[in-house]
C-alpha positions in Angstrom: 0.0 0.0 0.0 1.2 3.5 -1.0 1.7 5.6 2.0 0.5 9.2 1.9 2.5 12.3 3.1 0.3 12.4 6.3 0.9 8.6 7.1 4.6 9.0 6.4 4.6 12.0 8.8 2.7 10.0 11.5 5.0 7.1 11.2 8.1 9.4 11.5 6.8 11.0 14.7 5.6 7.7 16.1 9.1 6.4 15.9 10.7 9.6 17.0 8.6 9.9 20.2 9.3 6.3 21.0 13.1 7.0 20.6 13.3 10.5 22.3 10.4 11.0 24.8 8.8 7.9 25.9 11.4 6.5 28.3 13.5 9.5 28.9 13.5 13.4 28.5 16.5 15.5 28.2 17.4 18.9 30.0 15.5 20.9 27.1 12.3 19.1 27.9 12.7 19.2 31.6 13.2 22.9 31.5 10.1 23.3 29.3 8.1 21.3 31.8 9.4 23.5 34.6 8.2 26.7 33.2 4.8 25.5 32.1 4.2 23.9 35.6 5.3 27.2 37.1 2.8 29.2 35.1 0.1 26.6 35.9 1.1 26.9 39.7 0.4 30.7 39.4 -3.1 30.2 38.0 -3.7 28.3 41.4 -6.3 25.8 40.2 -6.6 22.0 40.3 -9.8 21.8 38.1 -8.5 23.1 34.8 -9.5 21.7 31.5 -6.1 21.1 29.6 -5.4 20.3 26.3 -1.8 19.2 25.1 -1.3 19.4 21.5 1.4 17.2 20.0 1.5 15.2 23.3 3.6 12.5 21.6 4.4 9.8 24.2 2.2 11.5 26.8 5.2 12.1 29.2 4.1 15.6 30.1 0.3 14.6 30.3 1.5 12.5 33.2 2.4 15.7 35.0 -0.5 17.8 33.8 -3.1 15.6 35.3 -2.2 17.2 38.8 -3.8 20.3 37.5 -7.2 18.9 36.2 -8.6 16.9 33.4 -6.4 16.5 30.4 -6.8 15.6 26.8 -3.8 14.8 24.7 -3.8 15.1 20.9 -1.2 13.6 18.4 -0.7 12.1 14.9 0.9 9.0 16.4 -1.4 6.1 16.8 1.1 3.5 18.2 2.8 5.6 20.9 -0.7 7.0 21.9 -2.0 3.6 22.5 0.9 3.0 25.1 0.1 6.4 26.6 -3.5 5.5 27.2 -2.4 2.5 29.2 0.2 4.4 31.2 -1.9 7.6 31.9 -5.5 6.1 32.0 -6.9 9.2 33.9 -6.2 11.4 30.6 -7.9 11.2 27.3 -5.9 10.6 24.2 -7.1 11.5 20.6 -5.3 10.4 17.4 -5.2 13.0 14.6 -4.4 16.6 13.6 -5.7 19.1 16.1 -7.1 21.1 13.1 -9.7 18.4 12.3 -10.1 16.4 15.5 -13.5 16.8 16.9 -13.1 18.8 20.0 -15.7 21.2 21.4 -15.0 24.9 20.8 -14.3 27.1 23.8 -14.0 24.0 26.2 -10.3 24.3 27.4 -8.9 26.7 30.1 -5.3 25.9 29.1 -3.6 24.7 25.9 0.1 23.4 26.1 2.3 22.7 23.1 5.9 21.7 23.5 8.0 21.8 20.3 4.9 21.5 18.1 4.4 24.9 16.3 7.6 24.5 14.2 6.2 21.3 12.7 2.7 22.2 11.7 2.0 23.0 8.1 -0.2 26.1 8.5 1.0 28.1 11.5 -1.7 30.7 11.3 -4.5 28.2 11.0 -3.0 26.4 14.0 -3.0 29.4 16.2 -6.5 30.4 15.2 -7.7 26.8 16.1 -6.1 27.0 19.5 -7.9 30.3 19.9 -11.2 28.8 19.0 -10.6 25.8 21.5 -9.9 28.0 24.4 -12.5 29.3 26.8 -12.6 33.1 27.3 -9.6 34.3 29.0 -8.1 30.9 28.4 -4.2 30.4 28.6 -1.8 29.4 25.8 1.5 27.9 26.8 4.0 27.0 24.1 7.7 25.9 23.8 9.1 26.2 20.4 12.6 26.2 19.0 14.5 29.7 19.1 15.4 30.2 15.5 18.3 32.8 15.9 20.0 30.5 18.5 19.7 27.4 16.4 20.6 29.0 13.1 23.5 31.0 14.4 25.0 29.2 17.3 24.2 25.5 17.0 25.0 22.6 14.8 21.6 21.3 13.9 21.0 18.3 11.5 18.8 18.9 8.5 15.2 18.0 8.9 14.0 14.4 8.1 12.2 14.1 4.7 9.0 13.3 6.5 9.4 16.2 9.0 8.2 19.7 8.6 10.4 22.2 10.3 10.0 26.1 10.4 11.7 27.7 13.5 10.5 31.1 15.0 12.3 34.2 16.4 10.9 36.1 19.4 9.5 38.8 17.1 7.9 36.3 14.6 6.2 34.5 17.5 4.8 37.9 18.8 3.5 38.6 15.2 2.1 35.1 14.8 0.1 35.0 18.1 -0.7 38.8 18.5 -4.1 38.7 16.6 -5.4 36.3 19.1 -3.5 36.4 22.4 -2.1 39.0 24.7 1.6 38.2 25.6 2.0 37.6 29.5 5.5 36.1 29.3 8.1 35.5 26.6 11.6 34.4 27.2 14.0 31.7 26.2 15.1 28.5 28.2 18.0 26.3 28.3 21.2 28.2 27.1 22.9 26.4 24.2 25.7 27.0 21.7 28.0 24.6 19.9 30.2 27.5 18.2 31.3 30.9 18.9 31.9 32.5 22.2 28.6 31.5 23.6 29.6 27.8 23.8 31.8 28.4 26.9 29.2 30.1 29.4 26.4 27.9 28.0 28.3 24.7 28.4 26.3 22.0 30.3 29.3 20.8 32.5 29.3 24.2 34.2 25.6 23.9 35.2 26.2 20.3 36.1 29.1 21.1 38.5 27.1 24.0 40.0 24.1 21.7 40.6 26.2 18.8 41.9 28.3 20.8 44.4 26.3 24.0 45.2 22.8 22.8 44.5 20.2 23.4 41.7 19.5 27.0 42.6 23.0 27.8 41.7 22.7 26.2 38.3 19.5 28.1 37.7 21.1 31.3 38.8 23.8 30.8 36.2 21.5 29.9 33.4 18.7 32.7 34.1 20.6 35.8 32.7 21.4 33.8 29.7 17.9 32.8 29.2 16.6 36.3 29.5 19.3 37.5 27.1 17.6 35.0 24.5 20.4 32.5 24.4 18.1 29.6 25.1 17.4 26.7 22.7 13.6 27.3 23.5 11.3 30.1 23.4 8.7 29.9 26.2 5.5 31.7 25.4 2.7 32.3 27.7 -0.3 34.2 26.2 -4.0 34.9 27.3 -6.9 34.8 24.8 -8.1 38.1 23.8 -11.9 38.8 23.9 -13.6 37.9 20.7 
């Protein structure tokens, strides 16, 4: 049977999630989760209706259920079947969030970790999330920081079945501005493979600080670099504008 581009893309992400997120998460993912959880804690509720788009293996859904009822959506059928067994208190739906049957205005929070850069139509994606959020709802995104990855990192080219379009801070503001008011926007996880930045952003420095002085020291070292925009990730927290 001839595979369509959609089925090839789903198969690619199925395997990628199994290889990279199902059993372990790296520093970048843990830092993204840290900020989203911090923002959720500031909302101060445990009855939130949460949607995670591009939930993959469901590793973060497993944490989000602490804050309310959670629905995860992803293209990947195999990995989601295992996620259903591992996190039975959540709901997992297979498909593209643009077409999956979800009630409009039914979520208090939508979370997306490293999903934005891999969708086909970014404007349609943001508009869809706006429609799915209740009035005053929160959008929490983590997406790759284009200037850092392009200018300071060695990143392999995308897989043939992978869409990839990174964003800068200003591009992200422009994309979301019609629908959302920005609450917070900064980078996370300083990273560089070349140039002078590779020295202060080196992971061994943060590892030594954390091991011998404690996590607070490692965070204190990384924090100025993150706010200077040196992070791998752009962390975005916005609130739905009145319709």
